[in-house]
N, CA, C, O and the ligand as a Tripos MOL2 file, in Angstrom:
@<TRIPOS>MOLECULE
protein
  277   275    70     0     0
PROTEIN
NO_CHARGES

@<TRIPOS>ATOM
      1 N           0.1890   -0.3920   -6.3420 N.3       1 MET1
      2 CA         -0.7990   -0.8500   -7.3030 C.3       1 MET1
      3 C          -2.2180   -0.5890   -6.7980 C.2       1 MET1
      4 O          -2.4760   -0.6030   -5.5940 O.2       1 MET1
      5 N          -3.1320   -0.3490   -7.7420 N.am      2 LYS2
      6 CA         -4.5230   -0.1030   -7.3790 C.3       2 LYS2
      7 C          -5.2330   -1.4260   -7.1130 C.2       2 LYS2
      8 O          -5.0900   -2.3910   -7.8650 O.2       2 LYS2
      9 N          -5.9910   -1.4470   -6.0440 N.am      3 LYS3
     10 CA         -6.6860   -2.6610   -5.6630 C.3       3 LYS3
     11 C          -8.1140   -2.3280   -5.2560 C.2       3 LYS3
     12 O          -8.3760   -1.2690   -4.6860 O.2       3 LYS3
     13 N          -9.0350   -3.2400   -5.5530 N.am      4 GLU4
     14 CA        -10.4340   -2.9920   -5.1890 C.3       4 GLU4
     15 C         -10.9310   -4.1110   -4.2780 C.2       4 GLU4
     16 O         -10.7260   -5.2930   -4.5550 O.2       4 GLU4
     17 N         -11.5800   -3.7210   -3.2000 N.am      5 ILE5
     18 CA        -12.1440   -4.7250   -2.2920 C.3       5 ILE5
     19 C         -13.6010   -4.4040   -2.0040 C.2       5 ILE5
     20 O         -14.0360   -3.2560   -2.0870 O.2       5 ILE5
     21 N         -14.3320   -5.4380   -1.6690 N.am      6 LEU6
     22 CA        -15.7260   -5.2790   -1.2770 C.3       6 LEU6
     23 C         -15.8560   -5.7820    0.1610 C.2       6 LEU6
     24 O         -15.6500   -6.9600    0.4540 O.2       6 LEU6
     25 N         -16.2030   -4.8530    1.0410 N.am      7 LEU7
     26 CA        -16.3120   -5.2020    2.4640 C.3       7 LEU7
     27 C         -17.7740   -5.3190    2.8720 C.2       7 LEU7
     28 O         -18.6230   -4.5740    2.3810 O.2       7 LEU7
     29 N         -18.0630   -6.2440    3.7610 N.am      8 SER8
     30 CA        -19.3940   -6.3190    4.3680 C.3       8 SER8
     31 C         -19.3650   -5.4950    5.6430 C.2       8 SER8
     32 O         -18.4850   -5.6570    6.4880 O.2       8 SER8
     33 N         -20.3450   -4.6090    5.7650 N.am      9 ILE9
     34 CA        -20.3620   -3.6650    6.8870 C.3       9 ILE9
     35 C         -21.5530   -3.9090    7.8060 C.2       9 ILE9
     36 O         -22.6840   -4.0970    7.3590 O.2       9 ILE9
     37 N         -21.2690   -3.9000    9.0680 N.am     10 GLU10
     38 CA        -22.3210   -4.0400   10.0690 C.3      10 GLU10
     39 C         -22.4640   -2.7090   10.8210 C.2      10 GLU10
     40 O         -21.4730   -2.0300   11.0920 O.2      10 GLU10
     41 N         -23.6990   -2.3500   11.1520 N.am     11 GLY11
     42 CA        -23.9110   -1.1840   12.0060 C.3      11 GLY11
     43 C         -24.4960    0.0370   11.3280 C.2      11 GLY11
     44 O         -24.7040    1.0670   11.9700 O.2      11 GLY11
     45 N         -24.7690   -0.0710   10.0050 N.am     12 MET12
     46 CA        -25.3790    1.0720    9.3240 C.3      12 MET12
     47 C         -26.8960    0.9580    9.4180 C.2      12 MET12
     48 O         -27.4680   -0.1040    9.1730 O.2      12 MET12
     49 N         -27.5420    2.0750    9.7800 N.am     13 HIS13
     50 CA        -28.9860    2.0360    9.9870 C.3      13 HIS13
     51 C         -29.7730    3.0150    9.1290 C.2      13 HIS13
     52 O         -30.9790    2.8390    8.9530 O.2      13 HIS13
     53 N         -29.1320    4.0290    8.5980 N.am     14 CYS14
     54 CA        -29.8590    5.0400    7.8390 C.3      14 CYS14
     55 C         -28.9410    5.6710    6.7930 C.2      14 CYS14
     56 O         -27.7320    5.4390    6.8000 O.2      14 CYS14
     57 N         -29.5270    6.4760    5.8870 N.am     15 PRO15
     58 CA        -28.6970    7.0770    4.8360 C.3      15 PRO15
     59 C         -27.5520    7.9390    5.3540 C.2      15 PRO15
     60 O         -26.5470    8.1100    4.6640 O.2      15 PRO15
     61 N         -27.6940    8.4900    6.5750 N.am     16 MET16
     62 CA        -26.5970    9.2720    7.1510 C.3      16 MET16
     63 C         -25.3820    8.3940    7.4290 C.2      16 MET16
     64 O         -24.2380    8.8000    7.2240 O.2      16 MET16
     65 N         -25.6600    7.1890    7.8970 N.am     17 CYS17
     66 CA        -24.5740    6.2350    8.1560 C.3      17 CYS17
     67 C         -23.8010    5.9710    6.8660 C.2      17 CYS17
     68 O         -22.5700    5.9510    6.8380 O.2      17 CYS17
     69 N         -24.5740    5.7700    5.8030 N.am     18 GLU18
     70 CA        -23.9870    5.5050    4.5010 C.3      18 GLU18
     71 C         -23.0550    6.6520    4.0870 C.2      18 GLU18
     72 O         -21.9260    6.4260    3.6520 O.2      18 GLU18
     73 N         -23.5520    7.8820    4.2340 N.am     19 LYS19
     74 CA        -22.7650    9.0670    3.8780 C.3      19 LYS19
     75 C         -21.5550    9.2270    4.7810 C.2      19 LYS19
     76 O         -20.4500    9.5060    4.3140 O.2      19 LYS19
     77 N         -21.7770    9.0460    6.1010 N.am     20 ASN20
     78 CA        -20.6820    9.1730    7.0720 C.3      20 ASN20
     79 C         -19.5360    8.2400    6.7540 C.2      20 ASN20
     80 O         -18.3730    8.6420    6.7110 O.2      20 ASN20
     81 N         -19.8880    6.9830    6.5330 N.am     21 LEU21
     82 CA        -18.8570    5.9920    6.2790 C.3      21 LEU21
     83 C         -18.1540    6.2660    4.9610 C.2      21 LEU21
     84 O         -16.9350    6.1320    4.8510 O.2      21 LEU21
     85 N         -18.9370    6.6490    3.9680 N.am     22 GLU22
     86 CA        -18.3280    6.9210    2.6700 C.3      22 GLU22
     87 C         -17.3310    8.0720    2.7540 C.2      22 GLU22
     88 O         -16.2400    7.9920    2.1910 O.2      22 GLU22
     89 N         -17.7030    9.1460    3.4590 N.am     23 SER23
     90 CA        -16.7450   10.2540    3.5420 C.3      23 SER23
     91 C         -15.5610    9.8970    4.4210 C.2      23 SER23
     92 O         -14.4430   10.3420    4.1580 O.2      23 SER23
     93 N         -15.7860    9.0910    5.4740 N.am     24 ALA24
     94 CA        -14.6640    8.6540    6.3220 C.3      24 ALA24
     95 C         -13.6690    7.8310    5.5020 C.2      24 ALA24
     96 O         -12.4550    7.9860    5.6410 O.2      24 ALA24
     97 N         -14.1920    6.9700    4.6590 N.am     25 LEU25
     98 CA        -13.3100    6.1410    3.8220 C.3      25 LEU25
     99 C         -12.5440    6.9960    2.8200 C.2      25 LEU25
    100 O         -11.3480    6.7960    2.6060 O.2      25 LEU25
    101 N         -13.2430    7.9520    2.2050 N.am     26 LYS26
    102 CA        -12.5960    8.8150    1.2130 C.3      26 LYS26
    103 C         -11.4810    9.6580    1.8300 C.2      26 LYS26
    104 O         -10.5270   10.0320    1.1470 O.2      26 LYS26
    105 N         -11.6060    9.9550    3.1280 N.am     27 GLU27
    106 CA        -10.5770   10.7510    3.8080 C.3      27 GLU27
    107 C          -9.4110    9.8950    4.2820 C.2      27 GLU27
    108 O          -8.3890   10.4180    4.7250 O.2      27 GLU27
    109 N          -9.5680    8.5800    4.1870 N.am     28 THR28
    110 CA         -8.5100    7.6830    4.6310 C.3      28 THR28
    111 C          -7.3540    7.6910    3.6350 C.2      28 THR28
    112 O          -7.5570    7.6060    2.4230 O.2      28 THR28
    113 N          -6.1550    7.7950    4.1630 N.am     29 GLU29
    114 CA         -4.9760    7.8600    3.3100 C.3      29 GLU29
    115 C          -4.8610    6.6250    2.4170 C.2      29 GLU29
    116 O          -4.9870    5.4930    2.8840 O.2      29 GLU29
    117 N          -4.6220    6.8580    1.1360 N.am     30 GLY30
    118 CA         -4.4370    5.7600    0.1980 C.3      30 GLY30
    119 C          -5.7090    5.3160   -0.4920 C.2      30 GLY30
    120 O          -5.6630    4.5720   -1.4710 O.2      30 GLY30
    121 N          -6.8650    5.7770    0.0200 N.am     31 VAL31
    122 CA         -8.1360    5.3810   -0.5730 C.3      31 VAL31
    123 C          -8.4360    6.2900   -1.7730 C.2      31 VAL31
    124 O          -8.4400    7.5160   -1.6600 O.2      31 VAL31
    125 N          -8.6840    5.6600   -2.9080 N.am     32 LYS32
    126 CA         -8.9570    6.4090   -4.1450 C.3      32 LYS32
    127 C         -10.4530    6.6020   -4.3300 C.2      32 LYS32
    128 O         -10.9160    7.6920   -4.6670 O.2      32 LYS32
    129 N         -11.2030    5.5250   -4.1040 N.am     33 LYS33
    130 CA        -12.6450    5.5760   -4.3160 C.3      33 LYS33
    131 C         -13.3420    4.7730   -3.2330 C.2      33 LYS33
    132 O         -12.8300    3.7570   -2.7650 O.2      33 LYS33
    133 N         -14.5300    5.2510   -2.8400 N.am     34 ALA34
    134 CA        -15.3230    4.4930   -1.8790 C.3      34 ALA34
    135 C         -16.7830    4.6240   -2.2530 C.2      34 ALA34
    136 O         -17.2890    5.7220   -2.4860 O.2      34 ALA34
    137 N         -17.4540    3.4760   -2.3070 N.am     35 LYS35
    138 CA        -18.8930    3.4950   -2.5850 C.3      35 LYS35
    139 C         -19.5670    2.6000   -1.5490 C.2      35 LYS35
    140 O         -19.3690    1.3860   -1.5200 O.2      35 LYS35
    141 N         -20.3680    3.2390   -0.7020 N.am     36 VAL36
    142 CA        -21.0180    2.4990    0.3770 C.3      36 VAL36
    143 C         -22.4810    2.2770    0.0270 C.2      36 VAL36
    144 O         -23.1560    3.1850   -0.4580 O.2      36 VAL36
    145 N         -22.9650    1.0730    0.2720 N.am     37 SER37
    146 CA        -24.3710    0.7550    0.0550 C.3      37 SER37
    147 C         -25.0240    0.3570    1.3620 C.2      37 SER37
    148 O         -24.6670   -0.6440    1.9840 O.2      37 SER37
    149 N         -25.9950    1.1720    1.7640 N.am     38 LEU38
    150 CA        -26.7500    0.8710    2.9810 C.3      38 LEU38
    151 C         -27.5930   -0.3880    2.7660 C.2      38 LEU38
    152 O         -27.6320   -1.2710    3.6220 O.2      38 LEU38
    153 N         -28.2670   -0.4610    1.6150 N.am     39 ALA39
    154 CA        -29.1360   -1.5910    1.3090 C.3      39 ALA39
    155 C         -28.3460   -2.8970    1.2120 C.2      39 ALA39
    156 O         -28.7810   -3.9400    1.6990 O.2      39 ALA39
    157 N         -27.1830   -2.8160    0.5770 N.am     40 GLY40
    158 CA        -26.3870   -4.0230    0.3950 C.3      40 GLY40
    159 C         -25.4820   -4.3250    1.5730 C.2      40 GLY40
    160 O         -24.8800   -5.3980    1.6330 O.2      40 GLY40
    161 N         -25.3730   -3.3720    2.5350 N.am     41 LYS41
    162 CA        -24.4550   -3.4760    3.6690 C.3      41 LYS41
    163 C         -23.0230   -3.7540    3.2140 C.2      41 LYS41
    164 O         -22.3270   -4.6170    3.7480 O.2      41 LYS41
    165 N         -22.6170   -2.9860    2.2080 N.am     42 THR42
    166 CA        -21.2720   -3.1800    1.6850 C.3      42 THR42
    167 C         -20.5650   -1.8470    1.4800 C.2      42 THR42
    168 O         -21.1830   -0.7840    1.4170 O.2      42 THR42
    169 N         -19.2510   -1.9500    1.3790 N.am     43 ALA43
    170 CA        -18.4300   -0.8130    0.9930 C.3      43 ALA43
    171 C         -17.4510   -1.3080   -0.0590 C.2      43 ALA43
    172 O         -16.6720   -2.2310    0.1780 O.2      43 ALA43
    173 N         -17.5060   -0.6800   -1.2170 N.am     44 LYS44
    174 CA        -16.5650   -1.0110   -2.2670 C.3      44 LYS44
    175 C         -15.4650    0.0420   -2.2210 C.2      44 LYS44
    176 O         -15.7240    1.2330   -2.3960 O.2      44 LYS44
    177 N         -14.2680   -0.3960   -1.9910 N.am     45 VAL45
    178 CA        -13.1630    0.5300   -1.7830 C.3      45 VAL45
    179 C         -12.0320    0.2550   -2.7790 C.2      45 VAL45
    180 O         -11.5570   -0.8720   -2.9170 O.2      45 VAL45
    181 N         -11.6220    1.3180   -3.4630 N.am     46 THR46
    182 CA        -10.4680    1.2270   -4.3460 C.3      46 THR46
    183 C          -9.3250    1.9730   -3.6670 C.2      46 THR46
    184 O          -9.4610    3.1400   -3.2990 O.2      46 THR46
    185 N          -8.2030    1.2890   -3.5080 N.am     47 PHE47
    186 CA         -7.0950    1.9150   -2.7880 C.3      47 PHE47
    187 C          -5.7500    1.6020   -3.4230 C.2      47 PHE47
    188 O          -5.6210    0.6800   -4.2280 O.2      47 PHE47
    189 N          -4.7700    2.3780   -3.0480 N.am     48 ASP48
    190 CA         -3.3980    2.1980   -3.4960 C.3      48 ASP48
    191 C          -2.7010    1.3080   -2.4650 C.2      48 ASP48
    192 O          -2.4870    1.7200   -1.3240 O.2      48 ASP48
    193 N          -2.3530    0.1040   -2.8670 N.am     49 ASP49
    194 CA         -1.8050   -0.8370   -1.8740 C.3      49 ASP49
    195 C          -0.3570   -0.5500   -1.4820 C.2      49 ASP49
    196 O           0.2230   -1.2930   -0.6910 O.2      49 ASP49
    197 N           0.2290    0.5070   -2.0180 N.am     50 THR50
    198 CA          1.5370    0.9260   -1.5280 C.3      50 THR50
    199 C           1.3540    1.9070   -0.3590 C.2      50 THR50
    200 O           2.3010    2.1980    0.3720 O.2      50 THR50
    201 N           0.1130    2.4130   -0.1950 N.am     51 LYS51
    202 CA         -0.1420    3.4140    0.8530 C.3      51 LYS51
    203 C          -1.0000    2.9080    2.0030 C.2      51 LYS51
    204 O          -0.9080    3.4100    3.1230 O.2      51 LYS51
    205 N          -1.8320    1.9140    1.7220 N.am     52 THR52
    206 CA         -2.6950    1.3880    2.7760 C.3      52 THR52
    207 C          -3.0060   -0.0820    2.5000 C.2      52 THR52
    208 O          -2.5970   -0.6230    1.4730 O.2      52 THR52
    209 N          -3.7160   -0.7150    3.3980 N.am     53 ASP53
    210 CA         -4.0960   -2.1110    3.1870 C.3      53 ASP53
    211 C          -5.4630   -2.3720    3.8230 C.2      53 ASP53
    212 O          -6.0710   -1.4870    4.4260 O.2      53 ASP53
    213 N          -5.9190   -3.6000    3.6710 N.am     54 GLU54
    214 CA         -7.2640   -3.9310    4.1300 C.3      54 GLU54
    215 C          -7.4430   -3.7280    5.6320 C.2      54 GLU54
    216 O          -8.5110   -3.3060    6.0750 O.2      54 GLU54
    217 N          -6.4100   -4.0240    6.4180 N.am     55 SER55
    218 CA         -6.5560   -3.8760    7.8720 C.3      55 SER55
    219 C          -6.6560   -2.4070    8.2830 C.2      55 SER55
    220 O          -7.3690   -2.0670    9.2280 O.2      55 SER55
    221 N          -5.9300   -1.5300    7.5600 N.am     56 LYS56
    222 CA         -6.0270   -0.1000    7.8720 C.3      56 LYS56
    223 C          -7.3930    0.4450    7.4720 C.2      56 LYS56
    224 O          -7.9490    1.3120    8.1470 O.2      56 LYS56
    225 N          -7.9240   -0.0680    6.3730 N.am     57 ILE57
    226 CA         -9.2580    0.3590    5.9310 C.3      57 ILE57
    227 C         -10.3150   -0.1260    6.9300 C.2      57 ILE57
    228 O         -11.2490    0.6060    7.2560 O.2      57 ILE57
    229 N         -10.1620   -1.3560    7.4090 N.am     58 SER58
    230 CA        -11.0780   -1.8720    8.4350 C.3      58 SER58
    231 C         -11.0040   -1.0280    9.7010 C.2      58 SER58
    232 O         -12.0220   -0.7880   10.3490 O.2      58 SER58
    233 N          -9.8080   -0.5800   10.0520 N.am     59 ALA59
    234 CA         -9.6310    0.2760   11.2300 C.3      59 ALA59
    235 C         -10.3450    1.6130   11.0320 C.2      59 ALA59
    236 O         -10.9270    2.1570   11.9700 O.2      59 ALA59
    237 N         -10.2940    2.1360    9.8090 N.am     60 ALA60
    238 CA        -10.9870    3.3970    9.5040 C.3      60 ALA60
    239 C         -12.4990    3.2210    9.6100 C.2      60 ALA60
    240 O         -13.2060    4.1200   10.0650 O.2      60 ALA60
    241 N         -12.9850    2.0640    9.1900 N.am     61 VAL61
    242 CA        -14.4140    1.7480    9.3200 C.3      61 VAL61
    243 C         -14.8060    1.7120   10.7930 C.2      61 VAL61
    244 O         -15.8290    2.2720   11.1860 O.2      61 VAL61
    245 N         -13.9880    1.0520   11.5990 N.am     62 ALA62
    246 CA        -14.2420    0.9510   13.0410 C.3      62 ALA62
    247 C         -14.2090    2.3280   13.6980 C.2      62 ALA62
    248 O         -15.0140    2.6230   14.5820 O.2      62 ALA62
    249 N         -13.2770    3.1610   13.2610 N.am     63 GLU63
    250 CA        -13.1490    4.5040   13.8180 C.3      63 GLU63
    251 C         -14.3870    5.3430   13.5190 C.2      63 GLU63
    252 O         -14.7760    6.2010   14.3110 O.2      63 GLU63
    253 N         -15.0040    5.0820   12.3540 N.am     64 ALA64
    254 CA        -16.2240    5.8060   11.9800 C.3      64 ALA64
    255 C         -17.4450    5.2650   12.7390 C.2      64 ALA64
    256 O         -18.5210    5.8610   12.6780 O.2      64 ALA64
    257 N         -17.2870    4.1510   13.4460 N.am     65 GLY65
    258 CA        -18.3690    3.6250   14.2700 C.3      65 GLY65
    259 C         -19.0740    2.4020   13.7030 C.2      65 GLY65
    260 O         -20.1300    2.0050   14.1940 O.2      65 GLY65
    261 N         -18.4860    1.8020   12.6660 N.am     66 TYR66
    262 CA        -19.0950    0.6500   12.0280 C.3      66 TYR66
    263 C         -18.1160   -0.5310   12.0930 C.2      66 TYR66
    264 O         -17.0040   -0.4150   12.6090 O.2      66 TYR66
    265 N         -18.5600   -1.6540   11.5580 N.am     67 LYS67
    266 CA        -17.7400   -2.8430   11.6890 C.3      67 LYS67
    267 C         -17.6510   -3.6270   10.3840 C.2      67 LYS67
    268 O         -18.6530   -3.8330    9.6980 O.2      67 LYS67
    269 N         -16.4550   -4.0530   10.0580 N.am     68 VAL68
    270 CA        -16.2850   -4.9370    8.9060 C.3      68 VAL68
    271 C         -16.5070   -6.3690    9.3770 C.2      68 VAL68
    272 O         -15.8910   -6.8220   10.3420 O.2      68 VAL68
    273 N         -17.3980   -7.0720    8.6810 N.am     69 VAL69
    274 CA        -17.6720   -8.4610    9.0840 C.3      69 VAL69
    275 C         -17.2240   -9.4500    8.0110 C.2      69 VAL69
    276 O         -17.3790  -10.6590    8.1820 O.2      69 VAL69
    277 CU        -27.4670    6.3390   10.5170 Cu       70 CU70
@<TRIPOS>BOND
     1     1     2 1
     2     2     3 1
     3     3     4 2
     4     3     5 am
     5     5     6 1
     6     6     7 1
     7     7     8 2
     8     7     9 am
     9     9    10 1
    10    10    11 1
    11    11    12 2
    12    11    13 am
    13    13    14 1
    14    14    15 1
    15    15    16 2
    16    15    17 am
    17    17    18 1
    18    18    19 1
    19    19    20 2
    20    19    21 am
    21    21    22 1
    22    22    23 1
    23    23    24 2
    24    23    25 am
    25    25    26 1
    26    26    27 1
    27    27    28 2
    28    27    29 am
    29    29    30 1
    30    30    31 1
    31    31    32 2
    32    31    33 am
    33    33    34 1
    34    34    35 1
    35    35    36 2
    36    35    37 am
    37    37    38 1
    38    38    39 1
    39    39    40 2
    40    39    41 am
    41    41    42 1
    42    42    43 1
    43    43    44 2
    44    43    45 am
    45    45    46 1
    46    46    47 1
    47    47    48 2
    48    47    49 am
    49    49    50 1
    50    50    51 1
    51    51    52 2
    52    51    53 am
    53    53    54 1
    54    54    55 1
    55    55    56 2
    56    55    57 am
    57    57    58 1
    58    58    59 1
    59    59    60 2
    60    59    61 am
    61    61    62 1
    62    62    63 1
    63    63    64 2
    64    63    65 am
    65    65    66 1
    66    66    67 1
    67    67    68 2
    68    67    69 am
    69    69    70 1
    70    70    71 1
    71    71    72 2
    72    71    73 am
    73    73    74 1
    74    74    75 1
    75    75    76 2
    76    75    77 am
    77    77    78 1
    78    78    79 1
    79    79    80 2
    80    79    81 am
    81    81    82 1
    82    82    83 1
    83    83    84 2
    84    83    85 am
    85    85    86 1
    86    86    87 1
    87    87    88 2
    88    87    89 am
    89    89    90 1
    90    90    91 1
    91    91    92 2
    92    91    93 am
    93    93    94 1
    94    94    95 1
    95    95    96 2
    96    95    97 am
    97    97    98 1
    98    98    99 1
    99    99   100 2
   100    99   101 am
   101   101   102 1
   102   102   103 1
   103   103   104 2
   104   103   105 am
   105   105   106 1
   106   106   107 1
   107   107   108 2
   108   107   109 am
   109   109   110 1
   110   110   111 1
   111   111   112 2
   112   111   113 am
   113   113   114 1
   114   114   115 1
   115   115   116 2
   116   115   117 am
   117   117   118 1
   118   118   119 1
   119   119   120 2
   120   119   121 am
   121   121   122 1
   122   122   123 1
   123   123   124 2
   124   123   125 am
   125   125   126 1
   126   126   127 1
   127   127   128 2
   128   127   129 am
   129   129   130 1
   130   130   131 1
   131   131   132 2
   132   131   133 am
   133   133   134 1
   134   134   135 1
   135   135   136 2
   136   135   137 am
   137   137   138 1
   138   138   139 1
   139   139   140 2
   140   139   141 am
   141   141   142 1
   142   142   143 1
   143   143   144 2
   144   143   145 am
   145   145   146 1
   146   146   147 1
   147   147   148 2
   148   147   149 am
   149   149   150 1
   150   150   151 1
   151   151   152 2
   152   151   153 am
   153   153   154 1
   154   154   155 1
   155   155   156 2
   156   155   157 am
   157   157   158 1
   158   158   159 1
   159   159   160 2
   160   159   161 am
   161   161   162 1
   162   162   163 1
   163   163   164 2
   164   163   165 am
   165   165   166 1
   166   166   167 1
   167   167   168 2
   168   167   169 am
   169   169   170 1
   170   170   171 1
   171   171   172 2
   172   171   173 am
   173   173   174 1
   174   174   175 1
   175   175   176 2
   176   175   177 am
   177   177   178 1
   178   178   179 1
   179   179   180 2
   180   179   181 am
   181   181   182 1
   182   182   183 1
   183   183   184 2
   184   183   185 am
   185   185   186 1
   186   186   187 1
   187   187   188 2
   188   187   189 am
   189   189   190 1
   190   190   191 1
   191   191   192 2
   192   191   193 am
   193   193   194 1
   194   194   195 1
   195   195   196 2
   196   195   197 am
   197   197   198 1
   198   198   199 1
   199   199   200 2
   200   199   201 am
   201   201   202 1
   202   202   203 1
   203   203   204 2
   204   203   205 am
   205   205   206 1
   206   206   207 1
   207   207   208 2
   208   207   209 am
   209   209   210 1
   210   210   211 1
   211   211   212 2
   212   211   213 am
   213   213   214 1
   214   214   215 1
   215   215   216 2
   216   215   217 am
   217   217   218 1
   218   218   219 1
   219   219   220 2
   220   219   221 am
   221   221   222 1
   222   222   223 1
   223   223   224 2
   224   223   225 am
   225   225   226 1
   226   226   227 1
   227   227   228 2
   228   227   229 am
   229   229   230 1
   230   230   231 1
   231   231   232 2
   232   231   233 am
   233   233   234 1
   234   234   235 1
   235   235   236 2
   236   235   237 am
   237   237   238 1
   238   238   239 1
   239   239   240 2
   240   239   241 am
   241   241   242 1
   242   242   243 1
   243   243   244 2
   244   243   245 am
   245   245   246 1
   246   246   247 1
   247   247   248 2
   248   247   249 am
   249   249   250 1
   250   250   251 1
   251   251   252 2
   252   251   253 am
   253   253   254 1
   254   254   255 1
   255   255   256 2
   256   255   257 am
   257   257   258 1
   258   258   259 1
   259   259   260 2
   260   259   261 am
   261   261   262 1
   262   262   263 1
   263   263   264 2
   264   263   265 am
   265   265   266 1
   266   266   267 1
   267   267   268 2
   268   267   269 am
   269   269   270 1
   270   270   271 1
   271   271   272 2
   272   271   273 am
   273   273   274 1
   274   274   275 1
   275   275   276 2
@<TRIPOS>SUBSTRUCTURE
     1 MET1         2 RESIDUE 1 A MET
     2 LYS2         6 RESIDUE 1 A LYS
     3 LYS3        10 RESIDUE 1 A LYS
     4 GLU4        14 RESIDUE 1 A GLU
     5 ILE5        18 RESIDUE 1 A ILE
     6 LEU6        22 RESIDUE 1 A LEU
     7 LEU7        26 RESIDUE 1 A LEU
     8 SER8        30 RESIDUE 1 A SER
     9 ILE9        34 RESIDUE 1 A ILE
    10 GLU10       38 RESIDUE 1 A GLU
    11 GLY11       42 RESIDUE 1 A GLY
    12 MET12       46 RESIDUE 1 A MET
    13 HIS13       50 RESIDUE 1 A HIS
    14 CYS14       54 RESIDUE 1 A CYS
    15 PRO15       58 RESIDUE 1 A PRO
    16 MET16       62 RESIDUE 1 A MET
    17 CYS17       66 RESIDUE 1 A CYS
    18 GLU18       70 RESIDUE 1 A GLU
    19 LYS19       74 RESIDUE 1 A LYS
    20 ASN20       78 RESIDUE 1 A ASN
    21 LEU21       82 RESIDUE 1 A LEU
    22 GLU22       86 RESIDUE 1 A GLU
    23 SER23       90 RESIDUE 1 A SER
    24 ALA24       94 RESIDUE 1 A ALA
    25 LEU25       98 RESIDUE 1 A LEU
    26 LYS26      102 RESIDUE 1 A LYS
    27 GLU27      106 RESIDUE 1 A GLU
    28 THR28      110 RESIDUE 1 A THR
    29 GLU29      114 RESIDUE 1 A GLU
    30 GLY30      118 RESIDUE 1 A GLY
    31 VAL31      122 RESIDUE 1 A VAL
    32 LYS32      126 RESIDUE 1 A LYS
    33 LYS33      130 RESIDUE 1 A LYS
    34 ALA34      134 RESIDUE 1 A ALA
    35 LYS35      138 RESIDUE 1 A LYS
    36 VAL36      142 RESIDUE 1 A VAL
    37 SER37      146 RESIDUE 1 A SER
    38 LEU38      150 RESIDUE 1 A LEU
    39 ALA39      154 RESIDUE 1 A ALA
    40 GLY40      158 RESIDUE 1 A GLY
    41 LYS41      162 RESIDUE 1 A LYS
    42 THR42      166 RESIDUE 1 A THR
    43 ALA43      170 RESIDUE 1 A ALA
    44 LYS44      174 RESIDUE 1 A LYS
    45 VAL45      178 RESIDUE 1 A VAL
    46 THR46      182 RESIDUE 1 A THR
    47 PHE47      186 RESIDUE 1 A PHE
    48 ASP48      190 RESIDUE 1 A ASP
    49 ASP49      194 RESIDUE 1 A ASP
    50 THR50      198 RESIDUE 1 A THR
    51 LYS51      202 RESIDUE 1 A LYS
    52 THR52      206 RESIDUE 1 A THR
    53 ASP53      210 RESIDUE 1 A ASP
    54 GLU54      214 RESIDUE 1 A GLU
    55 SER55      218 RESIDUE 1 A SER
    56 LYS56      222 RESIDUE 1 A LYS
    57 ILE57      226 RESIDUE 1 A ILE
    58 SER58      230 RESIDUE 1 A SER
    59 ALA59      234 RESIDUE 1 A ALA
    60 ALA60      238 RESIDUE 1 A ALA
    61 VAL61      242 RESIDUE 1 A VAL
    62 ALA62      246 RESIDUE 1 A ALA
    63 GLU63      250 RESIDUE 1 A GLU
    64 ALA64      254 RESIDUE 1 A ALA
    65 GLY65      258 RESIDUE 1 A GLY
    66 TYR66      262 RESIDUE 1 A TYR
    67 LYS67      266 RESIDUE 1 A LYS
    68 VAL68      270 RESIDUE 1 A VAL
    69 VAL69      274 RESIDUE 1 A VAL
    70 CU70       277 GROUP 0 **** ****
């Protein structure tokens, strides 16, 4: 099933961070949509919950160099 979550992200400092994280999320298996906001310090992620879950998405965020808070 499709699920949407809004994550609070720590560690983004510039528009490159925003782009980096967004593309990292989009490349994550099971992720359908990702919209990262530098100003809002958030990532809105739509994913297929048969393929991934919130902890795997958080791990992908950490791998990209940022942190879910
Ligand atoms: Cu940056």
